[in-house]
C-alpha positions in Angstrom: 59.3 98.1 30.1 60.6 100.5 27.5 64.2 100.4 26.4 65.6 103.7 27.7 69.1 104.7 28.5 68.7 107.5 31.1 70.6 109.6 33.6 69.5 111.7 36.6 72.4 114.1 36.2 74.1 116.2 33.5 76.9 114.6 31.5 80.4 115.9 31.7 80.7 117.8 28.3 84.5 117.1 28.3 84.2 113.3 28.5 82.5 112.7 25.1 83.0 108.9 24.7 81.6 108.0 28.2 79.0 110.7 28.8 77.2 111.6 25.6 74.0 110.1 24.2 74.0 109.6 20.4 71.5 110.0 17.6 72.1 109.5 13.9 70.5 108.7 10.5 73.4 107.1 8.7 74.5 110.3 7.1 74.6 112.6 10.2 75.4 112.0 13.8 74.9 114.1 16.9 75.9 113.4 20.5 74.6 115.3 23.5 75.3 115.7 27.2 72.2 117.3 28.7 73.9 120.4 30.0 71.6 122.7 31.9 73.2 126.1 31.2 75.7 125.0 28.6 75.1 122.2 26.2 77.6 120.8 23.7 76.4 118.9 20.7 79.0 117.1 18.7 78.0 117.1 15.0 79.2 114.7 12.3 78.7 114.2 8.5 80.0 110.7 7.7 81.7 111.5 4.4 83.7 114.4 5.8 87.2 113.0 5.6 90.8 114.3 5.3 93.0 112.4 2.8 92.4 111.1 -0.7 93.0 112.7 -4.1 93.3 116.5 -4.1 95.6 119.3 -5.3 98.0 118.5 -2.5 98.1 114.9 -3.7 97.9 114.9 -7.5 99.5 111.5 -7.7 97.3 109.8 -5.1 97.1 106.1 -5.7 95.3 104.8 -2.6 98.6 104.2 -0.7 99.9 101.8 -3.4 103.7 101.9 -4.0 104.8 100.7 -7.4 106.0 97.2 -8.3 106.0 95.8 -4.8 105.3 92.4 -6.1 109.1 92.0 -6.8 109.8 92.2 -3.1 106.8 90.1 -2.2 108.1 87.3 -4.5 111.5 87.6 -2.8 110.0 87.4 0.6 108.1 84.3 -0.4 111.2 82.6 -1.7 113.2 83.4 1.4 110.5 82.1 3.6 110.3 78.9 1.5 114.0 78.5 1.9 113.9 79.0 5.6 115.8 82.3 5.6 113.5 84.1 8.0 116.0 86.8 9.0 116.5 87.9 5.4 112.8 87.8 4.7 112.0 90.1 7.7 114.5 92.7 6.5 112.5 93.1 3.3 109.1 93.5 5.0 109.3 97.3 5.0 109.1 97.1 1.2 105.6 95.5 1.5 103.9 98.6 3.0 101.8 101.5 1.8 102.8 105.2 1.6 101.2 106.3 4.9 99.3 109.4 3.7 96.0 108.1 4.8 93.7 110.8 6.2 91.1 110.6 8.9 87.4 110.9 9.6 86.7 114.5 10.6 84.6 116.3 13.2 82.1 118.6 11.5 81.9 121.0 14.4 80.6 121.4 18.0 77.4 123.3 18.4 77.6 125.0 21.8 74.4 126.4 23.4 74.4 128.8 26.3 71.0 129.2 28.1 70.0 132.3 30.1 68.3 130.6 33.0 68.3 131.2 36.8 71.1 130.0 39.0 70.6 127.0 41.2 70.4 123.2 40.9 67.7 121.7 38.7 65.0 119.5 40.2 63.6 116.3 38.7 66.4 116.2 36.1 66.3 113.4 33.5 68.1 113.0 30.2 67.4 110.0 28.2 67.7 108.2 24.9 64.5 106.3 24.2 65.5 103.4 21.9 61.9 102.4 21.2 61.1 105.9 19.9 64.5 106.9 18.6 64.2 110.1 20.5 66.6 112.0 22.8 65.3 114.3 25.5 66.5 116.3 28.5 64.0 117.6 31.0 64.3 119.4 34.4 62.7 122.0 36.6 64.4 125.2 37.7 62.9 128.2 39.4 59.5 126.6 39.2 59.8 126.4 35.3 59.9 123.1 33.4 62.4 122.9 30.6 62.3 120.3 27.8 64.9 119.7 25.1 64.5 117.0 22.5 66.2 115.8 19.3 65.9 113.1 16.7 67.7 112.2 13.5 65.5 111.4 10.5 66.8 109.1 7.7 63.9 109.7 5.3 64.4 113.5 5.5 68.2 113.5 6.1 67.9 116.0 8.9 68.4 116.3 12.6 65.9 118.3 14.5 66.3 119.9 18.0 63.4 121.4 20.0 63.8 123.6 23.0 60.6 124.4 25.0 59.7 125.6 28.5 56.8 126.7 30.6 57.8 130.4 30.4 60.2 132.3 28.2 63.9 131.4 27.6 66.8 133.0 25.7 69.8 131.2 24.5 72.7 131.5 22.0 74.3 128.9 19.7 77.9 129.2 18.5 79.9 126.8 16.4 83.3 125.7 17.7 86.1 123.5 16.3 85.2 124.5 12.8 87.1 123.9 9.6 88.2 126.8 7.3 84.8 128.2 6.4 82.4 131.1 6.1 79.8 131.3 8.8 77.0 133.6 7.9 73.3 134.3 8.1 70.7 133.7 5.4 67.5 135.0 6.8 66.5 132.5 9.5 69.4 130.1 8.7 72.9 129.9 10.0 75.2 128.7 7.2 78.5 126.9 7.9 80.1 126.5 4.5 83.7 125.6 3.9 86.4 123.1 3.1 88.6 120.5 4.8 92.0 122.1 5.0 93.9 118.9 4.0 92.1 118.0 0.8 89.7 120.8 -0.1 86.6 118.7 0.4 83.6 121.0 0.3 80.9 120.9 2.8 77.8 122.9 3.6 75.9 122.7 7.0 72.7 124.6 7.8 70.9 125.4 11.0 67.4 126.8 10.2 65.5 128.3 13.2 61.7 128.4 13.8 60.9 130.2 17.0 58.0 132.1 18.7 60.6 134.5 20.2 63.0 137.0 18.9 65.8 135.9 16.5 69.2 137.2 15.5 71.6 135.4 13.3 75.1 136.5 12.3 78.6 135.2 11.8 78.8 135.0 15.5 76.0 132.4 15.7 72.3 132.3 16.7 70.6 134.3 19.4 67.0 133.5 20.4 65.2 135.8 22.8 62.1 135.2 25.0 61.0 132.0 23.4 58.7 129.3 24.8 59.4 127.0 21.8 62.2 126.9 19.3 63.0 124.3 16.7 66.4 124.1 15.0 66.6 122.0 11.8 70.1 120.8 10.9 71.6 119.1 7.9 75.0 118.9 6.2 76.5 117.4 3.1 79.8 117.3 1.3 80.9 116.9 -2.3 82.2 113.4 -1.7 81.1 110.7 -4.1 81.9 107.0 -3.8 83.5 106.8 -7.2 87.0 106.0 -8.2 89.4 107.8 -8.9 88.3 111.3 -8.0 85.8 110.7 -5.1 84.2 114.1 -5.8 80.8 114.6 -7.2 81.5 118.1 -8.7 78.2 119.2 -7.1 78.1 122.1 -4.7 76.8 120.6 -1.4 74.6 123.6 -1.0 72.4 122.2 -3.7 71.8 119.2 -1.5 71.3 121.0 1.9 69.0 123.8 0.9 66.1 121.7 -0.4 66.5 119.3 2.5 66.3 122.0 5.1 63.5 123.8 3.4 61.4 120.6 3.2 62.1 119.9 6.8 60.8 123.3 7.9 57.7 122.9 5.6 56.9 119.6 7.3 57.4 120.8 10.8 58.5 119.0 14.0 55.5 116.7 14.4 55.2 115.5 10.8 59.0 115.2 10.5 59.1 113.0 13.7 56.2 110.9 12.6 57.9 110.1 9.3 61.2 109.3 11.2 59.4 107.2 13.7 57.6 105.1 11.1 60.8 104.5 9.2 62.8 103.6 12.3 60.2 101.3 13.9 59.8 99.4 10.6 63.3 98.1 11.4 63.6 98.3 15.2 60.3 96.8 16.1 60.9 93.6 14.2 62.7 92.1 17.3 61.8 92.0 20.9 63.7 90.3 23.8 62.7 89.6 27.3 64.8 87.8 29.9 63.2 86.8 33.2 60.6 89.0 34.8 61.9 91.5 37.2 63.8 94.4 35.7 65.6 97.2 37.5 64.8 100.7 36.3 67.9 102.7 37.1 70.0 105.5 35.6 72.6 103.9 33.2 75.6 104.6 35.5 73.8 103.2 38.5 72.5 100.3 36.5 76.1 99.4 35.5 77.2 99.6 39.1 74.3 97.3 40.2 75.2 94.9 37.4 78.8 94.7 38.5 77.6 94.0 42.0 75.5 91.1 40.8 72.0 92.5 41.1 69.7 90.0 39.3 67.2 92.6 38.3 70.0 94.8 36.9 71.4 91.8 34.9 68.0 91.2 33.3 67.6 94.8 32.5 71.1 95.7 31.2 71.5 92.6 29.0 68.3 93.2 27.1 68.9 97.0 26.9 72.5 96.4 25.6 71.1 94.0 22.9 68.6 96.6 21.7 71.2 99.4 21.9 73.4 97.5 19.4 70.5 97.4 17.0 69.7 101.1 17.6 73.3 102.0 16.9 73.3 100.0 13.7 70.1 101.6 12.4 71.4 105.0 13.3 74.9 104.7 11.7 74.3 102.5 8.6 71.6 103.2 6.1 71.3 102.7 2.4 72.9 105.6 0.4 75.5 106.5 3.1 78.9 105.1 3.9 78.9 102.0 6.2 79.4 102.3 9.9 83.1 103.0 10.7 85.1 102.3 13.9 82.8 104.7 15.8 79.7 104.3 13.7 79.0 107.9 12.6 80.0 109.7 15.8 83.4 111.4 16.3 84.6 114.4 18.3 88.1 114.7 16.8 90.0 115.5 13.6 92.7 113.1 14.7 90.5 110.2 16.0 92.0 106.8 17.2 93.0 104.7 14.2 91.7 107.5 12.0 88.1 106.3 12.8 88.6 104.2 9.6 87.4 101.0 8.1 89.6 98.4 9.8 89.0 95.0 8.0 91.0 92.6 10.1 88.0 92.2 12.4 86.3 95.6 13.1 84.3 96.3 10.0 83.2 92.7 9.8 82.1 92.8 13.5 80.0 95.9 12.8 77.7 93.8 10.7 77.6 90.5 12.6 74.2 91.3 14.0 72.7 92.8 10.8 71.1 89.6 9.7 70.3 87.5 12.8 68.8 90.6 14.5 66.6 91.3 11.5 68.3 94.4 10.1 69.5 93.3 6.7 68.8 96.7 5.1 71.5 98.2 7.3 74.2 96.1 5.6 73.5 97.5 2.1 76.1 100.3 2.7 78.8 97.6 3.3 77.9 95.9 0.0 78.2 99.2 -1.8 81.5 100.1 -0.1 83.1 96.8 -1.0 82.0 97.2 -4.6 83.6 100.7 -4.6 86.9 99.1 -3.4 87.2 96.8 -6.5 88.7 99.4 -8.9 91.4 100.7 -6.5 91.8 97.1 -5.2 92.9 96.1 -8.7 95.8 98.5 -8.4 96.8 96.9 -5.2 96.5 93.4 -6.8 98.8 94.5 -9.6 101.4 96.4 -7.6 101.8 93.9 -4.7 100.7 90.6 -6.2 101.3 91.0 -9.9 97.7 90.1 -10.6 96.8 92.4 -13.4 93.4 93.6 -14.7 93.4 95.1 -18.2 91.0 95.8 -21.1 90.9 92.2 -22.2 90.5 90.9 -18.6 89.0 93.9 -16.7 88.0 92.1 -13.5 90.9 89.8 -12.9 91.1 90.3 -9.1 91.0 92.9 -6.4 92.2 93.0 -2.8 92.6 95.3 0.2 94.4 95.2 3.5 93.9 96.1 7.1 93.0 99.8 6.8 90.6 101.2 4.2 89.2 104.6 3.7 86.3 106.1 1.6 89.0 107.2 -0.9 89.8 103.7 -2.1 92.8 103.1 0.2 93.4 99.4 -0.4 97.2 99.2 0.0 98.9 97.6 3.0 99.4 99.9 6.0 102.6 101.8 6.5 103.9 99.2 8.9 103.9 95.5 7.9 103.1 94.1 11.2 99.6 95.6 11.5 99.1 96.6 7.9 99.5 93.4 5.9 96.4 91.2 5.7 95.9 89.4 2.4 92.8 87.5 3.5 90.9 90.4 5.0 88.8 90.7 1.9 88.0 87.0 2.0 86.6 87.6 5.5 84.4 90.4 4.3 83.0 88.2 1.6 81.4 86.2 4.4 79.5 89.3 5.5 77.9 89.9 2.1 77.3 86.2 1.3 75.2 86.1 4.5 72.9 88.6 2.9 71.8 85.9 0.5 71.9 83.2 3.2 69.5 85.0 5.4 67.4 86.8 2.8 67.3 84.5 -0.2 67.3 87.5 -2.5 68.5 86.1 -5.8 68.4 89.4 -7.6 70.7 91.1 -5.1 73.0 88.1 -5.2 73.3 88.1 -8.9 73.6 91.9 -9.5 75.4 93.2 -6.4 77.0 90.4 -4.4 78.2 87.7 -6.8 80.3 90.1 -8.9 82.3 91.2 -5.8 82.8 87.6 -4.6 83.7 86.3 -8.0 86.5 88.8 -8.6 87.8 88.2 -5.1 87.9 84.5 -5.8 89.8 85.2 -9.0 92.4 87.0 -7.0 93.0 84.2 -4.5 93.1 81.4 -7.2 96.0 83.3 -8.7 97.7 84.2 -5.5 97.9 80.8 -3.8 101.1 78.8 -4.4 102.1 75.2 -3.6 104.4 74.6 -0.7 106.1 71.3 -0.8 107.1 71.3 2.9 103.5 71.7 4.0 102.0 69.8 1.1 99.3 72.3 0.5 98.4 75.5 -1.3 99.3 78.5 0.8 99.0 82.2 1.1 102.5 83.7 1.8 103.7 85.8 3.5 101.1 85.7 6.2 100.8 87.6 9.5 98.2 86.7 12.1 96.5 89.9 13.4 98.2 91.4 15.2 101.0 89.3 16.7 103.3 86.4 16.2 106.0 85.9 13.5 105.7 86.2 9.7 105.0 82.7 8.4 103.8 80.7 5.4 100.1 79.9 5.3 98.8 80.8 8.8 95.5 79.4 9.9 93.8 82.9 9.7 94.4 83.3 6.0 94.0 79.6 5.0 90.6 79.3 6.8 89.2 82.5 5.4 90.1 81.6 1.8 88.7 78.2 2.3 85.4 79.6 3.5 85.3 82.0 0.6 85.8 79.2 -1.8 83.0 77.2 -0.2 80.6 80.1 -0.3 81.5 81.0 -3.9 80.7 77.4 -5.0 77.3 77.7 -3.2 76.7 81.1 -4.8 77.7 80.0 -8.3 75.4 76.9 -8.0 72.5 79.1 -7.0 73.1 81.3 -10.1 74.3 78.5 -12.5 77.3 80.8 -13.3 81.0 80.7 -13.9 81.5 76.9 -14.5 85.2 77.4 -15.4 86.0 79.2 -12.2 83.9 76.7 -10.2 86.1 73.9 -11.5 89.2 75.8 -10.6 88.0 76.4 -7.1 86.7 72.9 -6.7 90.2 71.6 -7.6 92.0 74.0 -5.2 89.7 73.8 -2.2 90.9 70.5 -0.7 94.5 71.5 -1.0 94.2 74.5 1.4 94.1 72.3 4.5 93.7 75.1 7.0 93.3 73.3 10.3 96.0 71.4 12.2 96.2 70.4 15.8 99.5 70.9 17.6 101.4 68.8 20.0 99.7 70.5 22.9 96.2 69.7 21.6 95.6 73.4 20.6 94.4 74.4 17.2 97.6 75.7 15.6 97.6 79.4 14.6 100.8 79.0 12.7 101.6 75.8 10.7 105.2 75.9 11.8 104.7 76.5 15.5 105.7 72.9 16.5 109.0 73.3 14.6 112.2 73.8 16.7 113.2 77.1 15.0 109.7 78.7 15.3 110.0 82.1 16.9 107.7 81.9 20.0 109.1 85.2 21.4 106.6 87.1 19.2 103.6 85.1 20.3 101.4 86.7 23.0 99.6 84.1 25.0 96.6 86.2 26.0 96.4 88.3 22.8 93.1 90.0 22.0 92.8 88.5 18.5 91.7 84.9 18.0 92.4 84.9 14.3 92.9 81.1 13.9 89.4 80.5 15.1 87.6 82.1 12.1 86.3 78.7 11.1 84.3 78.5 14.4 82.9 82.0 14.2 82.0 83.8 12.0 82.8 80.9 9.7 81.0 77.5 9.6 83.8 74.9 9.3 84.5 74.1 12.9 81.4 72.4 14.4 80.5 69.7 16.8 80.3 67.4 13.8 84.1 67.6 13.6 85.0 66.9 17.3 88.8 67.0 16.9 88.7 70.5 15.5 86.0 71.7 18.0 88.0 70.3 21.0 91.2 71.9 19.7 89.3 75.2 19.3 87.9 75.1 22.8 91.3 74.3 24.2 92.7 77.3 22.3 90.1 79.6 23.7 90.8 78.4 27.2 94.5 78.9 26.6 94.0 82.4 25.2 91.8 83.5 28.1 88.7 85.6 28.6 90.3 88.9 29.8 90.6 91.3 26.9 89.5 94.5 25.3 85.8 95.3 24.6 85.6 94.1 21.0 87.7 91.1 21.7 85.4 90.0 24.5 82.5 90.4 22.1 84.3 88.1 19.6 85.0 85.6 22.4 81.3 85.7 23.3 80.3 84.7 19.8 82.9 82.0 19.6 81.8 80.4 22.9 78.1 80.6 21.8 79.0 78.5 18.8 80.4 75.8 21.1 77.0 75.6 22.8 78.5 76.5 26.2 76.0 79.0 27.6 77.7 79.4 30.9 81.0 80.5 29.3 79.2 82.7 26.8 77.5 84.4 29.7 80.7 84.9 31.5 82.1 86.7 28.5 78.9 88.8 28.2 79.2 89.7 31.9 82.8 90.7 31.4 82.0 92.8 28.3 79.3 94.7 30.1 80.9 94.9 33.5 84.5 95.7 32.5 84.4 97.2 29.0 81.3 99.5 28.9 81.2 103.2 29.5 78.3 104.8 31.5 76.5 105.6 28.2 76.8 101.9 27.3 79.3 102.5 24.5 82.0 99.9 24.3 85.6 100.7 25.0 88.7 99.1 23.6 89.8 101.5 25.1 89.2 104.0 23.6 85.6 103.9 22.3 85.0 101.4 19.5 81.5 100.6 18.3 82.3 97.1 17.1 82.1 95.9 20.7 78.5 97.1 20.9 77.6 95.4 17.6 79.5 92.2 18.4 77.9 92.0 21.8 74.4 92.4 20.4 75.2 89.8 17.7 76.5 87.4 20.4 73.3 87.6 22.5 71.4 86.7 19.4 73.8 83.8 18.8 73.1 82.5 22.3 69.4 82.5 21.4 69.4 81.2 17.9 71.8 79.5 15.5 71.4 78.3 11.9 75.0 77.8 10.5 74.7 74.0 10.4 71.6 73.9 8.2 69.5 73.3 11.3 67.8 76.1 13.2 68.8 75.7 16.9 66.7 77.6 19.4 68.4 78.4 22.7 71.6 76.7 21.8 73.8 78.5 24.3 71.4 79.9 27.0 72.9 80.1 30.5 71.2 79.0 33.7 70.8 82.7 34.6 68.3 83.1 31.8 65.7 80.8 33.3 62.8 82.2 31.4 62.2 84.7 28.6 60.9 85.3 25.1 62.1 86.7 21.8 60.4 87.6 18.5 61.8 88.3 15.1 65.3 86.7 15.2 66.4 85.4 11.8 67.8 82.2 10.6 69.5 81.3 7.4 67.1 80.3 4.7 64.8 83.2 5.1 63.2 82.1 8.4 62.0 84.3 11.2 61.7 82.7 14.7 59.7 83.6 17.8 60.1 81.6 21.0 59.2 81.6 24.7 60.8 79.5 27.4 60.6 78.6 31.1 63.2 76.9 33.2 65.4 76.6 30.2 62.7 74.7 28.2 60.8 76.1 25.2 57.1 76.5 25.8 56.1 77.9 22.5 57.7 78.4 19.1 56.8 80.0 15.8 58.7 79.9 12.5 57.7 82.1 9.5 59.3 81.8 6.1 60.1 84.7 3.8 60.7 82.6 0.7 59.1 79.2 1.4 61.0 76.0 1.9 61.7 73.3 4.5 63.6 73.6 7.8 64.4 71.6 10.8 64.2 73.3 14.2 65.6 71.8 17.4 64.9 73.2 20.8 65.1 72.2 24.5 62.0 70.8 26.1 61.4 69.6 29.6 62.8 66.2 29.0 65.5 66.5 26.3 65.5 68.2 22.9 62.8 68.2 20.3 63.3 68.3 16.5 60.5 69.8 14.5 60.5 69.5 10.7 58.5 72.2 8.9 57.5 72.7 5.3 56.5 76.3 4.8 55.2 78.3 1.9 56.3 81.9 1.2 55.2 84.0 4.1 53.8 80.9 5.7 54.4 79.8 9.2 54.5 76.8 11.5 54.3 76.7 15.3 54.6 74.5 18.3 53.2 75.0 21.9 53.7 72.9 25.0 50.6 71.2 26.2 50.5 71.4 30.0 
């Protein structure tokens, strides 16, 4: 059965986050509602942001206040002395300046169609994930109407086609626009202007090809008596991911004009064929089937049936949600564009929640958890580029808040960033300490980019793009850590566990993330035979971090001091959404069944924290439980994510809409099916009893291995492993009577297989 999200009724054009269906190509996004007489299409260009350097902010410094390191040192000393009250009073000095900006809506394109009154028959609007094609189709007055759209990455354009059995007339007007000129250039509506806050220039073009009459003016587009009209849309800004100006100096018109002209020259069919080939080269790598019977229902009814326990709805929705996460990642993160933000590329507001930013205390990381195991490594290249772009502004933050200085003689001496980042190099702490301070957030992001090498084995990318970012981050942490005699370990201080609890010394969140970074750096430097001096320094410091400690209650401690009598428990939220002290279980690799004390403490901690939470937090819990090998609990979290935290259009809600829950949920399903973090490939490591039979193809394991498997009654019946780079692997998988281990030695692009003999 095809993977299609569909509805048998129009979407409410007011309720964007729950009703729209999205398409995108990494640069551009469009979301549609399927209105019969009036259609609203929300349009986005991902680099269109308020904030950053401009005439209004000639002294922009990425939020960094000057010489904050003096206050940081004072807070450290007060915490070391046990003077918590005095330390807390100084925390407002450890913040950024608050002039952050936000991701912007480009505009709404509002279509009004001149069609007869009455209710449509045979209405269907759908997003075909297999084809990466949106369509809306209905019959009215005996006439069949079809509206289609797709977003092409190779041609950097979105195309809309309106066709019907007879003739139709309609108008297009732009609403919610920025200060601009809207005018006609022959067959093209041009929307050219600036963001009021920062003067960022943009140019958007709607070029019309129709068999009917056409009028274009500042008021918009009017099409008369057409049986088929195609509108080609593209947009660009003068943004450039380059510190410190973040402007290319290029008129965006020089980008959009050749793009739109080329699109028209190719035409709808050729343009779609190019788009389809590009998209399928990524999307078709992975298939997933769970059980046999599948419900084919509109998305809202499918969710209702799922919540009511329908077995066929469960089979259908879980595989659909998995592929939807992959579709959204392909559509919102492509090489050359910015990475996926809190809403991917889609946004209906100029003041979106959390500025629709790059939150790096879980959200940006979660966006890319499924990039590698679901075989979409190319979609993570924008994240690598973005982190590289943060190094220069991050050195300013390192100097001003940590007194770690880069200069001409030592130009890459360390960089850092905190909870909230923007495309304009905002790396300072947030404007409130209690959510904005996160010294180890960059260490966490280093796991994401190191996984590129773990899964792909691409030594060139490791050497040229990944290792320089990691190495400079490691330099920062080696200078930042200080010895604490009370705890007898090296600590990061002050630390705050996102986003609750007291300010403490060396919390588990930061200690564990820095430890994982040090371990990964040593592995990377061994692969490249580089940086022996820094290797020695890291090797010396690593055992002194001691991140994990079990408390008196048997739980893994989130704060080292939490068993002490004067620990402030009043700020600890028992059922908090974040599980920041369990980074070593997932996405890290330090807490495993091989260390039962830590694993048992982590499991007790998860039970204590509970399963009820927001969308993204349930996705995080899903991945954590999958790592324990508990398929039933993993499945319970998946059921909760889909049943309680999913809009009708299958977008995740926090609330409000945050795309990380979609990405994390897709990654978690893959984690239930395949794991490779312990140097062994485990097939079906956390499959619940509800998934009695099924099959997958194309899931990836570390070491450059691609795995296909089929199973019945929880036992694998056939297995295939293909190597991208050659090498040996051990694969374990359940069979009818126990678990089988298969050792394979594979050449490059070679494969090995196993099949049950009945």
